[in-house]
C-alpha positions in Angstrom: 34.0 92.5 -77.6 34.8 93.8 -74.1 32.5 91.2 -72.7 34.3 88.4 -74.6 37.6 89.7 -73.3 36.4 89.6 -69.8 35.2 86.0 -70.3 38.5 85.0 -71.6 40.3 86.5 -68.6 37.8 84.8 -66.3 38.3 81.4 -67.9 42.1 81.9 -67.8 41.9 82.7 -64.1 39.7 79.7 -63.5 42.2 77.5 -65.3 45.1 78.9 -63.2 43.1 78.3 -60.0 42.4 74.7 -61.0 46.0 74.2 -61.8 47.1 75.7 -58.5 44.6 73.6 -56.6 45.8 70.4 -58.3 49.4 71.3 -57.6 48.6 72.0 -53.9 46.7 68.7 -53.7 49.7 66.8 -55.2 52.1 68.5 -52.8 49.9 67.7 -49.8 49.6 64.0 -50.9 53.4 63.7 -51.3 54.0 65.3 -47.9 51.4 63.0 -46.2 53.0 60.0 -47.9 56.5 61.1 -46.7 55.3 61.7 -43.2 53.7 58.2 -43.1 56.9 56.6 -44.3 59.0 58.4 -41.8 56.5 57.5 -39.0 56.8 53.8 -39.9 60.6 54.1 -40.1 60.6 55.6 -36.5 58.3 52.8 -35.2 60.5 50.1 -36.7 63.6 51.7 -35.2 61.9 51.8 -31.8 61.0 48.1 -32.1 64.6 47.3 -32.9 65.8 49.2 -29.9 63.3 47.5 -27.6 64.5 44.1 -29.0 68.1 45.1 -28.3 67.1 46.1 -24.8 65.7 42.7 -24.2 68.8 41.0 -25.5 71.0 43.1 -23.1 68.7 42.0 -20.3 69.6 38.3 -20.9 73.3 38.9 -20.8 75.0 38.1 -17.5 78.5 37.4 -16.3 80.4 36.2 -13.2 82.8 39.1 -13.5 82.1 42.5 -11.8 83.9 44.6 -14.4 81.8 43.2 -17.3 78.6 43.5 -15.2 79.4 47.2 -14.7 80.0 47.7 -18.4 76.7 45.8 -19.1 74.8 48.1 -16.7 76.3 51.1 -18.5 75.2 49.8 -21.9 71.7 49.0 -20.7 71.4 52.6 -19.5 72.5 53.9 -22.9 69.9 51.7 -24.6 67.2 53.0 -22.3 68.2 56.6 -22.9 68.2 56.1 -26.6 64.7 54.6 -26.6 63.5 57.7 -24.7 65.2 60.0 -27.2 63.6 58.2 -30.1 60.2 58.4 -28.5 60.5 62.1 -27.9 61.8 62.9 -31.5 59.5 63.8 -34.3 59.5 61.2 -37.2 60.1 64.1 -39.6 63.4 64.9 -38.0 65.4 62.7 -40.4 68.8 63.9 -39.1 68.1 62.7 -35.6 66.5 59.5 -36.8 69.6 58.7 -38.9 71.8 59.5 -35.9 69.8 57.1 -33.7 70.1 54.4 -36.3 73.9 54.7 -36.2 73.9 54.6 -32.4 71.7 51.4 -32.6 74.3 49.8 -34.8 77.1 50.8 -32.3 75.2 49.3 -29.4 74.6 46.1 -31.3 78.3 45.8 -32.1 79.1 46.4 -28.4 76.7 43.6 -27.4 78.4 41.2 -29.7 81.7 42.1 -28.2 80.3 41.4 -24.7 79.1 38.0 -25.8 82.5 37.1 -27.3 84.3 38.4 -24.2 82.0 36.5 -21.8 82.4 33.2 -23.8 86.2 33.7 -23.9 86.3 34.2 -20.1 84.1 31.2 -19.5 86.3 29.1 -21.7 89.4 30.3 -19.9 87.8 29.7 -16.5 87.0 26.1 -17.6 90.5 25.5 -18.7 91.9 26.9 -15.4 89.5 24.7 -13.5 90.6 21.7 -15.5 94.3 22.6 -15.0 93.7 23.0 -11.3 91.9 19.6 -11.1 94.8 18.0 -13.0 97.3 19.6 -10.6 95.4 18.3 -7.6 95.3 14.8 -9.1 99.0 14.9 -9.7 99.6 16.2 -6.2 97.4 13.5 -4.7 99.2 10.8 -6.8 102.6 12.1 -5.6 101.5 12.0 -1.9 100.2 8.5 -2.5 103.5 7.3 -3.9 105.4 8.9 -1.0 103.3 7.0 1.5 103.2 3.8 -0.5 106.0 1.9 1.2 104.8 2.6 4.8 101.0 2.4 4.1 100.8 -0.1 1.3 97.8 -1.9 2.6 95.9 1.3 3.4 96.6 2.8 0.0 95.5 -0.4 -1.8 92.3 -0.4 0.2 91.7 3.3 -0.7 92.5 2.6 -4.3 89.9 -0.2 -4.5 87.3 2.1 -2.9 88.1 4.9 -5.3 88.1 2.5 -8.3 84.7 1.2 -7.4 83.1 4.6 -7.9 81.0 4.7 -11.1 82.1 7.5 -13.5 80.6 9.1 -16.6 81.6 10.6 -19.8 80.0 12.5 -22.7 77.6 14.5 -20.7 75.5 16.7 -23.0 72.2 18.7 -22.7 69.9 19.6 -25.6 66.6 21.4 -25.9 63.7 20.1 -27.9 60.6 21.8 -29.3 57.0 20.5 -29.6 57.9 18.6 -32.8 60.6 16.7 -30.9 63.4 18.4 -32.8 66.5 20.0 -31.3 66.2 23.8 -31.0 68.2 26.7 -29.4 65.3 29.1 -29.4 64.1 29.6 -25.8 60.6 30.4 -26.9 60.1 27.0 -28.5 61.6 24.8 -25.9 59.2 22.2 -24.3 61.7 19.8 -22.8 65.4 19.3 -22.0 67.3 16.1 -22.7 70.5 15.1 -20.8 72.6 12.3 -22.2 75.6 10.6 -20.8 77.4 7.2 -20.5 78.4 5.4 -17.3 81.8 4.0 -18.2 83.0 0.5 -17.8 84.3 -0.4 -14.3 84.6 -4.0 -13.2 85.3 -2.9 -9.6 82.0 -1.0 -9.3 79.0 -2.7 -7.5 76.6 -4.4 -10.0 72.9 -3.7 -10.0 70.4 -0.8 -10.2 72.0 2.7 -10.2 70.0 5.9 -10.2 71.4 8.9 -12.0 70.2 12.4 -10.9 70.4 15.6 -12.8 70.2 19.2 -11.5 69.4 21.8 -14.2 69.9 25.4 -13.4 68.7 28.3 -15.6 70.6 31.5 -16.5 69.6 33.0 -13.1 71.1 30.1 -11.2 67.7 28.8 -10.0 67.1 25.0 -10.1 64.5 23.9 -12.6 62.0 21.4 -11.1 58.6 19.9 -11.8 56.1 17.8 -9.9 58.3 14.7 -10.2 61.2 16.3 -8.3 62.8 14.2 -5.6 65.6 14.5 -3.0 68.8 12.5 -2.8 72.1 12.5 -0.9 75.7 12.6 -2.1 78.2 11.8 0.7 75.5 12.7 3.3 74.6 16.0 1.7 70.9 16.3 0.8 70.0 17.7 -2.6 67.0 18.3 -4.8 67.1 17.0 -8.4 65.3 18.2 -11.5 64.9 14.6 -12.8 66.4 11.1 -12.5 66.5 7.7 -14.1 67.5 4.2 -12.9 69.5 1.8 -15.0 70.8 -1.7 -14.6 74.6 -1.4 -14.3 76.6 -4.6 -14.7 80.1 -3.1 -14.9 79.8 -2.5 -18.7 79.3 0.9 -20.3 75.7 2.1 -20.3 74.2 5.0 -22.3 71.2 6.8 -20.8 69.0 9.7 -21.5 67.1 11.8 -18.9 64.2 14.1 -20.0 63.1 17.2 -18.0 59.5 17.9 -18.9 56.7 20.1 -17.6 58.9 23.2 -17.0 57.7 26.4 -18.5 59.1 29.9 -19.0 62.5 29.2 -20.7 64.5 32.4 -21.3 67.6 33.3 -23.2 70.9 32.4 -21.6 73.2 29.6 -20.5 71.6 26.5 -18.8 73.8 24.2 -16.7 73.2 20.5 -15.9 75.1 18.6 -13.2 74.8 14.8 -13.0 75.2 12.7 -9.9 74.9 9.3 -8.4 74.5 8.8 -4.7 78.2 8.1 -4.7 79.6 11.1 -6.5 79.1 14.0 -8.9 79.5 12.7 -12.5 80.1 16.0 -14.3 78.3 18.9 -16.0 77.5 20.4 -19.3 76.0 23.7 -20.6 73.4 24.8 -23.1 73.0 28.3 -24.7 69.4 29.3 -25.6 68.7 32.3 -27.8 
């Protein structure tokens, strides 16, 4: 009887040990799974911060105040990446805090983009207003001198009227499937379109239109087909060009810029010229 009691106790202890071992194994599995999930969450957060850092790197402005603010935000992003790298994935409180800071920095970047766009729009408007004011002033001076210099003014008017002008200047980016895109990583060529407006006073015959395309860093984009030209005696290098037969009527033309690599995010600017004058400009934003 005593031997049977001991066996029962032994079996009971074995059952308890098995149960404890199973419980410990389950707890260990759950903990390992949680640590794995937290580690993946930290890696994803780190990737998002690096992507945000790259987005900040593409932002630029012509205004010193905004550039100082951008430098400060870039430093905050860099410091946050370092904090995330040094923090254990299991420290959920810190990870949640860093996620909130990431959202704040994203919101700040969107505000920068809106602010820069608004300032650029305002600058364009001020430039247009100044140009209009200069035209009005020039017209006033012309009228004041009209009685005493009628012949000279008429000659100058004919010369100015003979200059070919353009309208509707636009630049677009195309991918390898020849479709319009705004993704910098997919761009394989740029297309500039414009129209030479009707002008019966302008000389008839072949006219070559030149374009100068500059990237977000202000550097001129060129390829092996680049050539030089002169505008009012000033030598320039063009990105691409095309010759058309101008007979005084409106002419639409397109100019491709091929064989340029390494497009990045930012604002690209195109300026169009003939050897007589600058025709105008346009901008393109690539993401």
